[in-house]
mmJSON file of the N, C-alpha and C atoms, coordinates in Angstrom:
{"data_MODEL":{"atom_site":{
"group_PDB":["ATOM","ATOM","ATOM","ATOM","ATOM","ATOM","ATOM","ATOM","ATOM","ATOM","ATOM","ATOM","ATOM","ATOM","ATOM","ATOM","ATOM","ATOM","ATOM","ATOM","ATOM","ATOM","ATOM","ATOM","ATOM","ATOM","ATOM","ATOM","ATOM","ATOM","ATOM","ATOM","ATOM","ATOM","ATOM","ATOM","ATOM","ATOM","ATOM","ATOM","ATOM","ATOM","ATOM","ATOM","ATOM","ATOM","ATOM","ATOM","ATOM","ATOM","ATOM","ATOM","ATOM","ATOM","ATOM","ATOM","ATOM","ATOM","ATOM","ATOM","ATOM","ATOM","ATOM","ATOM","ATOM","ATOM","ATOM","ATOM","ATOM","ATOM","ATOM","ATOM","ATOM","ATOM","ATOM","ATOM","ATOM","ATOM","ATOM","ATOM","ATOM","ATOM","ATOM","ATOM","ATOM","ATOM","ATOM","ATOM","ATOM","ATOM","ATOM","ATOM","ATOM","ATOM","ATOM","ATOM","ATOM","ATOM","ATOM","ATOM","ATOM","ATOM","ATOM","ATOM","ATOM","ATOM","ATOM","ATOM","ATOM","ATOM","ATOM","ATOM","ATOM","ATOM","ATOM","ATOM","ATOM","ATOM","ATOM","ATOM","ATOM","ATOM","ATOM","ATOM","ATOM","ATOM","ATOM","ATOM","ATOM"],
"id":[1,2,3,4,5,6,7,8,9,10,11,12,13,14,15,16,17,18,19,20,21,22,23,24,25,26,27,28,29,30,31,32,33,34,35,36,37,38,39,40,41,42,43,44,45,46,47,48,49,50,51,52,53,54,55,56,57,58,59,60,61,62,63,64,65,66,67,68,69,70,71,72,73,74,75,76,77,78,79,80,81,82,83,84,85,86,87,88,89,90,91,92,93,94,95,96,97,98,99,100,101,102,103,104,105,106,107,108,109,110,111,112,113,114,115,116,117,118,119,120,121,122,123,124,125,126,127,128,129],
"type_symbol":["N","C","C","N","C","C","N","C","C","N","C","C","N","C","C","N","C","C","N","C","C","N","C","C","N","C","C","N","C","C","N","C","C","N","C","C","N","C","C","N","C","C","N","C","C","N","C","C","N","C","C","N","C","C","N","C","C","N","C","C","N","C","C","N","C","C","N","C","C","N","C","C","N","C","C","N","C","C","N","C","C","N","C","C","N","C","C","N","C","C","N","C","C","N","C","C","N","C","C","N","C","C","N","C","C","N","C","C","N","C","C","N","C","C","N","C","C","N","C","C","N","C","C","N","C","C","N","C","C"],
"label_atom_id":["N","CA","C","N","CA","C","N","CA","C","N","CA","C","N","CA","C","N","CA","C","N","CA","C","N","CA","C","N","CA","C","N","CA","C","N","CA","C","N","CA","C","N","CA","C","N","CA","C","N","CA","C","N","CA","C","N","CA","C","N","CA","C","N","CA","C","N","CA","C","N","CA","C","N","CA","C","N","CA","C","N","CA","C","N","CA","C","N","CA","C","N","CA","C","N","CA","C","N","CA","C","N","CA","C","N","CA","C","N","CA","C","N","CA","C","N","CA","C","N","CA","C","N","CA","C","N","CA","C","N","CA","C","N","CA","C","N","CA","C","N","CA","C","N","CA","C","N","CA","C"],
"label_alt_id":[null,null,null,null,null,null,null,null,null,null,null,null,null,null,null,null,null,null,null,null,null,null,null,null,null,null,null,null,null,null,null,null,null,null,null,null,null,null,null,null,null,null,null,null,null,null,null,null,null,null,null,null,null,null,null,null,null,null,null,null,null,null,null,null,null,null,null,null,null,null,null,null,null,null,null,null,null,null,null,null,null,null,null,null,null,null,null,null,null,null,null,null,null,null,null,null,null,null,null,null,null,null,null,null,null,null,null,null,null,null,null,null,null,null,null,null,null,null,null,null,null,null,null,null,null,null,null,null,null],
"label_comp_id":["MET","MET","MET","GLY","GLY","GLY","LEU","LEU","LEU","ARG","ARG","ARG","GLN","GLN","GLN","ALA","ALA","ALA","ILE","ILE","ILE","ALA","ALA","ALA","ASP","ASP","ASP","THR","THR","THR","LEU","LEU","LEU","ALA","ALA","ALA","ASN","ASN","ASN","LYS","LYS","LYS","TYR","TYR","TYR","GLY","GLY","GLY","LEU","LEU","LEU","GLN","GLN","GLN","TYR","TYR","TYR","ASP","ASP","ASP","SER","SER","SER","ALA","ALA","ALA","THR","THR","THR","GLU","GLU","GLU","ILE","ILE","ILE","LEU","LEU","LEU","VAL","VAL","VAL","THR","THR","THR","ASN","ASN","ASN","GLY","GLY","GLY","VAL","VAL","VAL","THR","THR","THR","GLU","GLU","GLU","GLY","GLY","GLY","GLY","GLY","GLY","PHE","PHE","PHE","CYS","CYS","CYS","CYS","CYS","CYS","ASN","ASN","ASN","TYR","TYR","TYR","CYS","CYS","CYS","ASN","ASN","ASN","TYR","TYR","TYR"],
"label_asym_id":["A","A","A","A","A","A","A","A","A","A","A","A","A","A","A","A","A","A","A","A","A","A","A","A","A","A","A","A","A","A","A","A","A","A","A","A","A","A","A","A","A","A","A","A","A","A","A","A","A","A","A","A","A","A","A","A","A","A","A","A","A","A","A","A","A","A","A","A","A","A","A","A","A","A","A","A","A","A","A","A","A","A","A","A","A","A","A","A","A","A","A","A","A","A","A","A","A","A","A","A","A","A","A","A","A","A","A","A","A","A","A","A","A","A","A","A","A","A","A","A","A","A","A","A","A","A","A","A","A"],
"label_entity_id":["1","1","1","1","1","1","1","1","1","1","1","1","1","1","1","1","1","1","1","1","1","1","1","1","1","1","1","1","1","1","1","1","1","1","1","1","1","1","1","1","1","1","1","1","1","1","1","1","1","1","1","1","1","1","1","1","1","1","1","1","1","1","1","1","1","1","1","1","1","1","1","1","1","1","1","1","1","1","1","1","1","1","1","1","1","1","1","1","1","1","1","1","1","1","1","1","1","1","1","1","1","1","1","1","1","1","1","1","1","1","1","1","1","1","1","1","1","1","1","1","1","1","1","1","1","1","1","1","1"],
"label_seq_id":[1,1,1,2,2,2,3,3,3,4,4,4,5,5,5,6,6,6,7,7,7,8,8,8,9,9,9,10,10,10,11,11,11,12,12,12,13,13,13,14,14,14,15,15,15,16,16,16,17,17,17,18,18,18,19,19,19,20,20,20,21,21,21,22,22,22,23,23,23,24,24,24,25,25,25,26,26,26,27,27,27,28,28,28,29,29,29,30,30,30,31,31,31,32,32,32,33,33,33,34,34,34,35,35,35,36,36,36,37,37,37,38,38,38,39,39,39,40,40,40,41,41,41,42,42,42,43,43,43],
"pdbx_PDB_ins_code":[null,null,null,null,null,null,null,null,null,null,null,null,null,null,null,null,null,null,null,null,null,null,null,null,null,null,null,null,null,null,null,null,null,null,null,null,null,null,null,null,null,null,null,null,null,null,null,null,null,null,null,null,null,null,null,null,null,null,null,null,null,null,null,null,null,null,null,null,null,null,null,null,null,null,null,null,null,null,null,null,null,null,null,null,null,null,null,null,null,null,null,null,null,null,null,null,null,null,null,null,null,null,null,null,null,null,null,null,null,null,null,null,null,null,null,null,null,null,null,null,null,null,null,null,null,null,null,null,null],
"Cartn_x":[3.941,3.331,3.862,2.872,3.405,3.775,4.422,4.887,3.869,2.723,1.642,0.96,0.867,0.44,1.321,2.515,3.552,3.609,3.281,3.149,1.831,0.802,-0.336,-0.224,0.478,0.683,1.549,2.537,3.401,2.473,1.803,0.945,0.012,-0.535,-1.466,-0.722,0.377,1.056,1.697,2.33,2.925,1.973,0.942,0.061,-1.374,-1.808,-3.274,-4.053,-3.448,-4.263,-4.601,-5.728,-6.295,-6.414,-5.594,-5.715,-5.819,-6.695,-6.789,-5.678,-4.73,-3.69,-3.947,-5.048,-5.591,-5.908,-6.557,-7.179,-6.712,-5.913,-5.604,-4.099,-3.332,-1.838,-1.3,-0.554,0.094,1.597,2.411,3.755,4.276,5.2,5.73,7.253,8.054,9.557,9.962,9.034,9.488,8.275,8.554,7.507,6.956,7.811,7.193,6.172,6.617,5.788,4.444,4.606,3.375,2.461,2.933,2.166,1.471,2.133,1.6,0.527,0.637,-0.34,-1.583,-1.395,-2.486,-3.208,-2.615,-3.213,-3.907,-3.182,-3.666,-5.134,-5.128,-6.4,-7.547,-7.312,-8.452,-9.146,-8.624,-9.133,-9.639],
"Cartn_y":[13.828,13.021,11.439,10.591,9.18,8.576,7.355,6.675,6.278,5.807,5.286,6.575,7.731,8.869,9.372,9.287,9.716,8.653,7.534,6.464,6.833,7.201,7.457,8.868,9.779,11.004,10.814,9.999,9.69,8.96,7.974,7.378,8.395,9.214,10.148,11.091,11.585,12.636,11.93,10.748,10.166,9.397,8.861,7.914,8.365,9.282,9.785,8.724,7.835,6.803,7.389,7.093,7.484,6.319,6.334,5.3,5.902,5.232,5.785,5.04,6.025,5.538,4.788,4.883,4.319,2.868,2.614,1.36,0.619,1.148,0.565,0.405,0.765,0.676,0.096,-1.011,-1.912,-1.852,-1.511,-1.415,-2.572,-3.396,-4.525,-4.441,-5.354,-5.36,-6.238,-6.885,-7.745,-8.422,-9.008,-9.526,-10.73,-11.583,-12.822,-12.411,-11.465,-11.022,-10.454,-9.597,-8.908,-10.057,-10.89,-12.047,-12.847,-13.14,-13.835,-13.066,-11.799,-11.042,-10.858,-10.772,-10.732,-11.959,-13.059,-14.411,-14.871,-14.531,-14.927,-14.219,-12.936,-12.292,-12.602,-13.265,-13.802,-14.889,-15.664,-16.894,-16.727],
"Cartn_z":[7.352,6.396,6.638,6.589,6.811,5.444,5.674,4.488,3.564,4.138,3.187,2.463,3.159,2.36,1.284,1.614,0.563,-0.592,-0.404,-1.526,-2.347,-1.701,-2.196,-3.092,-2.557,-3.296,-4.469,-4.392,-5.565,-6.639,-6.237,-7.399,-8.044,-7.164,-7.705,-8.728,-8.257,-9.083,-10.394,-10.346,-11.47,-12.43,-11.931,-12.634,-12.656,-11.84,-11.815,-11.05,-10.258,-9.473,-8.131,-7.658,-6.322,-5.413,-4.329,-3.356,-1.952,-1.093,0.249,1.184,1.593,2.336,3.525,4.26,5.441,5.177,4.02,3.76,2.537,1.595,0.406,0.123,1.11,0.847,2.075,1.797,2.824,2.743,3.732,3.706,4.415,3.813,4.549,4.273,4.944,4.839,3.731,3.062,1.894,1.224,0.008,-0.688,-0.014,0.713,1.264,2.349,3.214,4.273,3.853,2.712,2.063,1.453,0.786,0.309,1.327,2.414,3.49,4.108,4.26,4.997,4.054,2.787,1.798,1.687,1.634,1.553,2.779,3.939,5.222,5.67,5.168,5.459,4.672,3.533,2.681,3.195,4.263,4.766,6.106],
"occupancy":[1.0,1.0,1.0,1.0,1.0,1.0,1.0,1.0,1.0,1.0,1.0,1.0,1.0,1.0,1.0,1.0,1.0,1.0,1.0,1.0,1.0,1.0,1.0,1.0,1.0,1.0,1.0,1.0,1.0,1.0,1.0,1.0,1.0,1.0,1.0,1.0,1.0,1.0,1.0,1.0,1.0,1.0,1.0,1.0,1.0,1.0,1.0,1.0,1.0,1.0,1.0,1.0,1.0,1.0,1.0,1.0,1.0,1.0,1.0,1.0,1.0,1.0,1.0,1.0,1.0,1.0,1.0,1.0,1.0,1.0,1.0,1.0,1.0,1.0,1.0,1.0,1.0,1.0,1.0,1.0,1.0,1.0,1.0,1.0,1.0,1.0,1.0,1.0,1.0,1.0,1.0,1.0,1.0,1.0,1.0,1.0,1.0,1.0,1.0,1.0,1.0,1.0,1.0,1.0,1.0,1.0,1.0,1.0,1.0,1.0,1.0,1.0,1.0,1.0,1.0,1.0,1.0,1.0,1.0,1.0,1.0,1.0,1.0,1.0,1.0,1.0,1.0,1.0,1.0],
"B_iso_or_equiv":[0.0,0.0,0.0,0.0,0.0,0.0,0.0,0.0,0.0,0.0,0.0,0.0,0.0,0.0,0.0,0.0,0.0,0.0,0.0,0.0,0.0,0.0,0.0,0.0,0.0,0.0,0.0,0.0,0.0,0.0,0.0,0.0,0.0,0.0,0.0,0.0,0.0,0.0,0.0,0.0,0.0,0.0,0.0,0.0,0.0,0.0,0.0,0.0,0.0,0.0,0.0,0.0,0.0,0.0,0.0,0.0,0.0,0.0,0.0,0.0,0.0,0.0,0.0,0.0,0.0,0.0,0.0,0.0,0.0,0.0,0.0,0.0,0.0,0.0,0.0,0.0,0.0,0.0,0.0,0.0,0.0,0.0,0.0,0.0,0.0,0.0,0.0,0.0,0.0,0.0,0.0,0.0,0.0,0.0,0.0,0.0,0.0,0.0,0.0,0.0,0.0,0.0,0.0,0.0,0.0,0.0,0.0,0.0,0.0,0.0,0.0,0.0,0.0,0.0,0.0,0.0,0.0,0.0,0.0,0.0,0.0,0.0,0.0,0.0,0.0,0.0,0.0,0.0,0.0],
"pdbx_formal_charge":[null,null,null,null,null,null,null,null,null,null,null,null,null,null,null,null,null,null,null,null,null,null,null,null,null,null,null,null,null,null,null,null,null,null,null,null,null,null,null,null,null,null,null,null,null,null,null,null,null,null,null,null,null,null,null,null,null,null,null,null,null,null,null,null,null,null,null,null,null,null,null,null,null,null,null,null,null,null,null,null,null,null,null,null,null,null,null,null,null,null,null,null,null,null,null,null,null,null,null,null,null,null,null,null,null,null,null,null,null,null,null,null,null,null,null,null,null,null,null,null,null,null,null,null,null,null,null,null,null],
"auth_seq_id":[1,1,1,2,2,2,3,3,3,4,4,4,5,5,5,6,6,6,7,7,7,8,8,8,9,9,9,10,10,10,11,11,11,12,12,12,13,13,13,14,14,14,15,15,15,16,16,16,17,17,17,18,18,18,19,19,19,20,20,20,21,21,21,22,22,22,23,23,23,24,24,24,25,25,25,26,26,26,27,27,27,28,28,28,29,29,29,30,30,30,31,31,31,32,32,32,33,33,33,34,34,34,35,35,35,36,36,36,37,37,37,38,38,38,39,39,39,40,40,40,41,41,41,42,42,42,43,43,43],
"auth_comp_id":["MET","MET","MET","GLY","GLY","GLY","LEU","LEU","LEU","ARG","ARG","ARG","GLN","GLN","GLN","ALA","ALA","ALA","ILE","ILE","ILE","ALA","ALA","ALA","ASP","ASP","ASP","THR","THR","THR","LEU","LEU","LEU","ALA","ALA","ALA","ASN","ASN","ASN","LYS","LYS","LYS","TYR","TYR","TYR","GLY","GLY","GLY","LEU","LEU","LEU","GLN","GLN","GLN","TYR","TYR","TYR","ASP","ASP","ASP","SER","SER","SER","ALA","ALA","ALA","THR","THR","THR","GLU","GLU","GLU","ILE","ILE","ILE","LEU","LEU","LEU","VAL","VAL","VAL","THR","THR","THR","ASN","ASN","ASN","GLY","GLY","GLY","VAL","VAL","VAL","THR","THR","THR","GLU","GLU","GLU","GLY","GLY","GLY","GLY","GLY","GLY","PHE","PHE","PHE","CYS","CYS","CYS","CYS","CYS","CYS","ASN","ASN","ASN","TYR","TYR","TYR","CYS","CYS","CYS","ASN","ASN","ASN","TYR","TYR","TYR"],
"auth_asym_id":["A","A","A","A","A","A","A","A","A","A","A","A","A","A","A","A","A","A","A","A","A","A","A","A","A","A","A","A","A","A","A","A","A","A","A","A","A","A","A","A","A","A","A","A","A","A","A","A","A","A","A","A","A","A","A","A","A","A","A","A","A","A","A","A","A","A","A","A","A","A","A","A","A","A","A","A","A","A","A","A","A","A","A","A","A","A","A","A","A","A","A","A","A","A","A","A","A","A","A","A","A","A","A","A","A","A","A","A","A","A","A","A","A","A","A","A","A","A","A","A","A","A","A","A","A","A","A","A","A"],
"auth_atom_id":["N","CA","C","N","CA","C","N","CA","C","N","CA","C","N","CA","C","N","CA","C","N","CA","C","N","CA","C","N","CA","C","N","CA","C","N","CA","C","N","CA","C","N","CA","C","N","CA","C","N","CA","C","N","CA","C","N","CA","C","N","CA","C","N","CA","C","N","CA","C","N","CA","C","N","CA","C","N","CA","C","N","CA","C","N","CA","C","N","CA","C","N","CA","C","N","CA","C","N","CA","C","N","CA","C","N","CA","C","N","CA","C","N","CA","C","N","CA","C","N","CA","C","N","CA","C","N","CA","C","N","CA","C","N","CA","C","N","CA","C","N","CA","C","N","CA","C","N","CA","C"],
"pdbx_PDB_model_num":[1,1,1,1,1,1,1,1,1,1,1,1,1,1,1,1,1,1,1,1,1,1,1,1,1,1,1,1,1,1,1,1,1,1,1,1,1,1,1,1,1,1,1,1,1,1,1,1,1,1,1,1,1,1,1,1,1,1,1,1,1,1,1,1,1,1,1,1,1,1,1,1,1,1,1,1,1,1,1,1,1,1,1,1,1,1,1,1,1,1,1,1,1,1,1,1,1,1,1,1,1,1,1,1,1,1,1,1,1,1,1,1,1,1,1,1,1,1,1,1,1,1,1,1,1,1,1,1,1]
}}}
């Protein structure tokens, strides 16, 4: 099981949320990098 799938499973079990691990979960090594990736992809 990959990390993104494990995160999706945890969110589903704890909070009843459904996310597609292939397209809706992004794993980064920090907030700055994650914010940059999200903002950069929008332009």
